[in-house]
C-alpha positions as CSV (number, residue, x, y, z in Angstrom):
1,M,1.8,11.1,3.8
2,E,4.7,11.1,1.3
3,A,3.3,14.2,-0.4
4,R,3.0,16.0,2.9
5,K,6.5,15.1,4.0
6,L,7.9,16.3,0.6
7,A,5.9,19.5,1.0
8,L,7.5,20.0,4.4
9,I,11.0,19.4,3.1
10,L,10.5,21.8,0.2
11,F,8.8,24.4,2.5
12,T,11.7,24.3,4.9
13,S,14.1,24.4,2.0
14,V,12.5,27.6,0.8
15,A,12.5,29.0,4.3
16,L,16.2,28.1,4.5
17,V,16.8,29.9,1.2
18,A,14.8,32.9,2.3
19,C,16.8,33.2,5.5
20,N,20.0,33.2,3.4
21,R,18.9,36.2,1.3
22,Q,20.4,38.8,3.6
23,N,23.5,39.7,1.6
24,S,24.8,39.2,-1.9
25,S,26.7,36.0,-1.3
26,S,23.7,34.6,0.6
27,R,21.5,35.7,-2.3
28,N,23.6,33.6,-4.6
29,V,23.2,30.6,-2.3
30,A,19.4,31.2,-2.3
31,E,19.2,31.3,-6.0
32,I,21.3,28.1,-6.3
33,G,19.0,26.5,-3.7
34,L,15.9,27.4,-5.7
35,K,17.4,26.0,-8.9
36,I,18.4,22.7,-7.1
37,S,14.9,22.4,-5.6
38,H,13.4,22.9,-9.1
39,L,15.7,20.2,-10.5
40,I,14.8,17.8,-7.7
41,Q,11.1,18.3,-8.3
42,Q,11.7,17.3,-12.0
43,H,13.6,14.2,-10.8
44,H,16.9,15.5,-12.2
45,F,18.7,14.4,-9.1
46,E,22.3,14.1,-10.4
47,E,22.1,17.4,-12.2
48,A,20.8,19.0,-9.0
49,A,23.6,17.6,-6.9
50,Q,26.3,18.5,-9.4
51,L,24.9,22.1,-9.6
52,G,25.3,22.3,-5.8
53,L,28.8,20.8,-5.8
54,H,30.0,23.2,-8.5
55,S,28.6,26.1,-6.4
56,V,30.5,25.4,-3.2
57,K,32.8,28.3,-2.3
58,G,34.5,27.1,1.0
59,K,32.3,29.4,3.1
60,P,29.8,28.8,5.9
61,E,27.0,29.4,3.5
62,D,28.0,26.1,1.8
63,A,26.1,24.3,4.6
64,T,22.9,25.2,2.7
65,I,24.3,24.0,-0.6
66,Y,25.5,20.7,1.0
67,Y,22.0,20.3,2.5
68,F,20.5,20.6,-1.0
69,V,23.0,18.1,-2.4
70,A,22.2,15.6,0.4
71,L,18.5,16.1,-0.4
72,A,19.0,15.4,-4.1
73,Y,20.8,12.2,-3.3
74,A,18.1,11.1,-0.8
75,K,15.4,11.7,-3.3
76,R,17.5,9.8,-5.9
77,A,17.8,6.9,-3.5
78,G,14.0,6.8,-3.3
79,Y,13.4,6.9,-7.0
80,E,16.3,5.0,-8.6
81,A,16.7,1.6,-7.0
82,D,19.8,0.7,-9.1
83,S,21.7,3.6,-7.5
84,R,20.2,3.4,-4.0
85,E,23.2,2.3,-2.0
86,D,25.6,4.8,-3.7
87,S,23.0,7.5,-3.2
88,L,22.6,6.8,0.5
89,K,26.4,6.9,0.9
90,L,26.4,10.3,-0.7
91,V,23.5,11.4,1.6
92,D,25.8,10.5,4.6
93,E,28.7,12.4,3.1
94,Y,26.9,15.6,2.3
95,S,24.8,15.6,5.4
96,R,28.0,15.6,7.4
97,Q,29.5,18.3,5.2
98,S,26.4,20.5,5.7
99,L,26.4,20.1,9.5
100,S,30.2,20.7,9.8
101,R,30.0,24.0,7.7
102,D,27.6,25.7,10.1
103,P,27.2,23.6,13.2
104,D,25.2,26.1,15.2
105,N,22.6,26.6,12.5
106,Q,19.4,24.9,13.9
107,L,17.5,25.2,10.6
108,I,20.3,23.3,8.8
109,R,20.2,20.7,11.6
110,F,16.4,20.4,11.3
111,N,16.5,20.1,7.5
112,I,19.3,17.5,7.6
113,A,17.1,15.6,10.1
114,L,14.3,15.6,7.5
115,V,16.7,14.4,4.8
116,L,17.9,11.5,7.1
117,E,14.3,10.6,7.8
118,Y,13.6,10.5,4.1
119,A,16.7,8.3,3.7
120,G,15.3,6.0,6.4
121,D,12.1,5.7,4.4
122,V,14.0,4.2,1.6
123,E,14.1,0.4,1.7
124,S,17.7,-0.4,2.8
125,T,19.7,-2.1,5.5
126,S,20.6,1.4,6.9
127,R,17.0,2.4,7.5
128,C,17.2,2.2,11.3
129,R,20.5,4.1,11.5
130,Y,18.9,7.0,9.5
131,Y,15.9,7.1,11.8
132,V,18.2,7.2,14.9
133,E,20.4,9.9,13.4
134,S,17.3,11.9,12.4
135,K,15.9,11.7,15.9
136,E,19.2,12.7,17.4
137,L,19.4,15.8,15.3
138,L,15.8,16.7,16.1
139,D,16.5,16.2,19.9
140,Q,19.5,18.6,19.5
141,V,17.3,21.2,17.8
142,S,14.6,20.9,20.4
143,S,17.1,21.6,23.2
144,K,18.2,24.9,21.7
145,S,16.3,28.0,22.7
146,S,17.3,29.6,19.3
147,A,15.0,27.0,17.6
148,N,11.7,28.2,19.1
149,A,10.3,29.0,15.7
150,L,10.7,25.4,14.8
151,K,9.3,23.9,18.0
152,H,6.0,22.7,16.6
153,D,7.7,21.2,13.5
154,V,10.4,19.5,15.6
155,I,7.8,17.9,17.9
156,E,5.8,16.7,15.0
157,S,8.8,15.4,13.2
158,T,10.2,13.7,16.3
159,S,6.9,11.9,16.8
160,R,6.8,10.8,13.2
161,V,10.4,9.5,13.1
162,T,9.9,7.7,16.4
163,Q,6.8,5.9,15.0
164,K,8.6,5.0,11.8
165,A,11.5,3.6,13.8
166,S,9.1,1.5,15.8
167,D,7.2,0.3,12.8
168,A,10.5,-0.7,11.2
169,N,11.4,-2.7,14.4
170,C,14.5,-0.5,15.0
171,K,16.1,-0.9,18.4
């Protein structure tokens, strides 16, 4: 299941990058996203996050970069127990940054929901909060008609997050 979820996260990351290849500044964001994804796959989490943070330009496209930074820290939290709590705090920070940069972008919202789900999978005292926040974002995406292309993935993800929250005895 872990491999399948990671594949979904990386697939939607690539889809997000592909959607951003419409103009030259977006092409730059897409290239950065691909580099960050590659570094995450190699478990170079801090390097991936720093690449993203150094690439922020103060534009709406930064939402995508902040998503990748949040993903890098979520993955780091899962792999590096000694930095788990710090990494999860950074997941919170950069997830919020991503959502605030492009609040109407449903693909960003969906991807951040997946990052928060992953953060919930990490053994921590914040597990239930991450599942709740993930489900809230998924519910928001499902209510938008502009997110029809994501409908199947949103339904599947919502079901999965709901089950995980139940299994973790979340209220």
